[in-house]
N, C-alpha and C positions, 0 to 999 in steps of 0.2 A: 362231522363224521371223522372218526379216528381210524387210521389204517395201521395195522401192525406189520412190520417188515419181518420176513422170514429170518430165523436165526439158525445157523448150521447146528445140527445135533451133535452130541458127543459121539465120536466115531471110535471104531476099534483101535485105530492108530492113536487117538487121544487117550483111550483107556490104557493101552500098553505104555504110553509115555508116563501116565500117572503112576502106574504100577512100578515102573522102573525108577522113577524119581523117589517114591516113598520107600521102596526097597533099598535103594542106595543110601538114603538118609538113615534108615534103620541100621543098615550094615555099618555105616560110619560110626554110629553110636553103640555098636556091638549088641544090637537088639535083634533077636530072631522074631520076625513079624509075619503076619498074614495081611494081605491087602485085597480089598474088594472094590470094584468099580461098577456102579449101576447107571443105566441110562435114565432119562427123565420119566419113563414109565415104570421104573423099579426093576427092570430086567437086567440080569447079569451080563456085563460086557467083558469083564476080565477078573481073574482071581489068581493069586499066587500066595502060597504058604511056604515059608522057609522050612527046610527039612528039620531044623532044630526047634522050630516054634511048637509050643504046646498045641495040642489038637483043638482046644476050645478057641484059640486065637482066630481060626477060620470062621467060626460061628459069630464071635463077637465083632469081627471086622465087617461081616455082612449086615448084622443088625445095626451097627453104628452107621453104616452107609445108608441103610433104609430109613433110619430115624432122621438123619440129617436131610434126606431127600423129602420125606413126608412133611416135615415141619420147616423145611427151607432155612435151617439154622444149624450152625455147628453144634454138635452134641455137647461140647464143653460149655456152651452158653445155656444149656437146659438142665444141668445137674441140680441146681437149687429148685427148679420148678416142680420136681417130683418128690421133694421132701414133704413131710406132713404139713398140711396147710398151704402147700404150693399150688399154683395154678393147674398143673398137670399131675397132681398127686395120684389120681386113680388111672391115668392114661396107660402106664406100662402094662396093666392087666386088663384093660378094657377092649383090646382088639384081638382078632384072631392071629394076626402076625405080630409077635411081640416087638416092641420098641426097646432100645437100650440107651439109657441116659447116662452114658459114661463117655468122657472125652475121647475123641478119635475119629468121629464122623464129620465130614465137611461137605456142604453142597458145592456144586460146580456151576458157575454162571458164565454165560457168553453174551455180551452186549446187554447185560442187565437181566437176562432170562435164565431161569433154572434149566440146566440141560442134563444134570445127573448128580452123582455124589460119589465120594470115596470114603472108605472106612479102613482104619488100621487097627489091628489088635496084636497083642504080644508084649508090648512094653508097658511102662507105667502110663496111666491115662494122659498125663501131660506130654509125655514123649510121643505117644500115638497121635495126639492132636498136632504136635509140631511136625511130624512126618507127613501127615495128610495135608496140612496147611502149606508146607513147603512144596509138595507135589502140585497142588492147585495153583500156587503162585508161579511155579515154573511153567505150567501149561499156558497160562494167560500172559 
């Protein structure tokens, strides 16, 4: 019989730390970004959009976080899977809540368990992925 130990959930304090770390990394790179943090249930814990960020950055950051959470994989690792012939080719349009297969979403784990996700939008996809990854690495 296997017993699972409890893992502390992603807290509001954790979410704020993730937002601040990603925002700081984006600012250092002179990128106006939006950052979204979701808990393990996909509920919004924190959101911040730089005043200079394009409006759609808020939507893309949220969709990237949701995609990373649902598939428990960084969105950067899923880009090829939605290309024609890819494993998830039809997935972006198959669900009521759209997924976004662009780099910038990263799941957050604690003690090997998925506890949430962060999404960053506003920069080039590789930049957004770097900002999100740096924030997660800083939290853990």
